[in-house]
C-alpha positions as CSV (number, residue, x, y, z in Angstrom):
1,M,280.8,54.9,214.7
2,E,281.8,51.2,215.7
3,K,282.6,50.5,219.6
4,E,285.9,49.2,220.2
5,K,286.2,45.9,220.7
6,K,287.1,44.9,224.0
7,M,289.6,41.7,223.9
8,I,289.6,39.4,226.9
9,T,292.1,36.7,227.7
10,L,290.6,33.2,228.9
11,K,293.6,30.6,230.6
12,S,292.7,27.0,230.4
13,S,293.3,24.5,233.3
14,D,296.2,23.4,231.4
15,G,297.7,27.4,231.0
16,V,296.6,27.6,227.0
17,S,295.6,31.1,226.4
18,F,293.0,32.4,223.9
19,E,292.1,36.1,223.7
20,V,288.8,36.7,222.3
21,D,286.4,39.7,221.5
22,E,284.2,40.1,224.5
23,A,281.4,39.2,222.5
24,V,282.6,35.8,222.4
25,V,283.1,35.5,226.1
26,L,279.6,36.6,226.6
27,Q,277.7,33.7,225.0
28,S,278.4,32.3,228.2
29,Q,276.2,33.3,230.8
30,I,278.7,32.2,233.7
31,L,281.3,34.5,231.7
32,S,279.3,37.2,231.2
33,H,278.1,37.8,234.7
34,V,281.8,37.9,235.8
35,V,282.7,40.5,232.8
36,E,279.9,42.4,234.3
37,D,281.3,42.3,238.1
38,C,285.1,42.5,237.1
39,T,287.7,44.6,235.1
40,A,290.3,41.8,234.7
41,P,291.6,40.9,231.9
42,E,292.2,37.8,232.2
43,Y,290.0,34.9,233.3
44,K,290.6,31.4,234.4
45,I,288.7,28.9,233.6
46,E,289.6,26.0,236.1
47,E,287.6,23.3,235.2
48,V,288.1,23.5,231.0
49,T,291.7,21.9,229.2
50,G,293.1,24.1,226.4
51,K,292.0,21.9,223.9
52,T,288.4,21.7,225.3
53,L,288.7,25.5,225.7
54,A,289.7,25.8,221.4
55,K,286.7,24.3,220.5
56,V,283.9,26.4,222.8
57,V,285.6,29.6,221.5
58,E,285.5,28.1,217.8
59,Y,281.8,27.6,218.3
60,C,281.1,31.0,220.5
61,K,283.3,32.9,217.7
62,N,281.3,31.3,214.9
63,H,277.9,32.3,216.5
64,V,278.7,35.8,217.3
65,A,279.6,36.5,213.7
66,V,276.7,34.7,212.3
67,V,274.3,37.0,214.9
68,D,276.3,39.7,214.5
69,G,276.2,39.3,209.9
70,G,272.6,38.8,209.9
71,D,270.7,41.7,210.3
72,S,268.1,41.4,208.0
73,S,264.9,39.3,207.9
74,S,265.5,37.8,204.9
75,S,269.5,36.8,205.6
76,S,268.7,35.7,209.0
77,S,266.9,32.0,207.5
78,S,270.0,31.5,204.9
79,S,272.1,32.3,208.0
80,G,270.5,30.3,210.6
81,D,270.6,27.3,207.7
82,A,274.5,28.2,207.6
83,L,274.9,27.8,211.1
84,K,272.7,24.5,211.5
85,K,275.0,23.2,209.0
86,W,277.9,24.4,210.6
87,D,277.0,23.2,213.8
88,A,276.4,20.1,212.5
89,E,280.0,19.2,210.6
90,F,281.3,21.1,213.9
91,I,279.6,18.2,216.4
92,T,280.5,15.3,213.8
93,Q,283.6,15.3,213.1
94,M,284.6,14.7,216.8
95,D,285.1,11.7,218.8
96,L,282.7,11.2,221.5
97,S,285.5,11.8,224.2
98,T,285.8,15.4,222.7
99,V,281.9,15.6,222.4
100,Y,282.0,14.6,226.7
101,D,284.6,17.3,227.2
102,L,282.7,19.8,225.4
103,L,279.5,18.8,226.9
104,M,280.8,19.4,230.4
105,A,282.4,22.5,229.2
106,A,279.4,23.9,228.1
107,H,277.3,22.9,230.8
108,Y,280.0,24.8,233.4
109,L,280.3,27.7,231.3
110,D,276.5,27.5,231.0
111,I,276.5,27.9,226.9
112,K,272.9,26.6,226.4
113,G,273.2,26.3,222.2
114,L,276.4,24.6,222.9
115,F,274.7,22.3,225.7
116,D,272.1,21.8,223.6
117,L,274.3,20.6,220.5
118,T,276.3,18.4,222.5
119,C,273.3,16.7,224.3
120,Q,272.1,16.0,220.6
121,R,275.0,14.1,219.5
122,V,275.1,11.9,222.6
123,A,271.5,11.5,222.0
124,D,272.0,11.0,218.5
125,V,274.4,7.9,219.1
126,I,272.2,6.5,221.5
127,A,269.5,6.4,219.1
128,A,271.4,4.8,216.5
129,C,272.9,1.7,218.7
130,K,270.8,-1.0,218.2
131,D,270.3,-2.3,222.1
132,H,271.7,-2.0,225.1
133,K,274.7,-4.0,224.6
134,E,275.7,-1.7,221.9
135,I,275.0,1.4,224.2
136,R,277.3,0.4,226.6
137,A,280.2,-0.9,224.1
138,T,279.6,2.8,222.3
139,F,280.4,4.5,225.8
140,D,282.8,2.2,227.8
141,I,279.9,1.4,230.1
142,V,280.4,-1.6,232.5
143,N,278.1,-4.4,233.1
144,D,277.5,-4.6,236.7
145,F,274.3,-6.3,236.8
146,T,274.4,-10.4,237.5
147,P,272.7,-12.3,234.7
148,E,269.6,-13.0,236.8
149,E,269.3,-9.2,237.4
150,E,269.5,-8.2,233.8
151,A,267.1,-10.7,233.0
152,E,264.9,-9.6,235.3
153,V,265.2,-5.8,234.2
154,L,264.6,-6.7,230.7
155,K,261.4,-9.0,231.4
156,E,260.3,-6.0,233.2
157,N,260.8,-3.5,230.7
158,Q,260.4,-5.7,227.7
159,W,257.4,-2.6,226.1
160,A,261.1,-1.0,225.5
161,F,262.1,-3.3,223.1
162,D,259.3,-4.2,220.8
């Protein structure tokens, strides 16, 4: 017999609600402790906006579906490949601002897989940049070095640019 699914409502900082299965919520280490300790049907997540929480829920739902659906060892490798493909499509279709928000939410909610995925996307973007000037432009980082200080840093770290 199938156990009845327990539904939990997650409410974002801007008041957007998401009703999800308990298994989806348990993807978050932080929320899993809250669910174990409390019986409330709704949890407000103050640090995450509705737009970002929608992405978190989408990620967690997909990962629960693959984990629940992949019982046999032969299907687990194909479901693992499908999951990797889905993750790649999920993360690359987002702009960097959304990836950053998702990274912060994954860190706050302690969702390791999502955190690793978002960090890897940021690392890939940095690796694709030709030099420090392109990294600054991509991430909108203000150069606070004087020209002399920048020249000194580049000289001290010349090995990194070879």
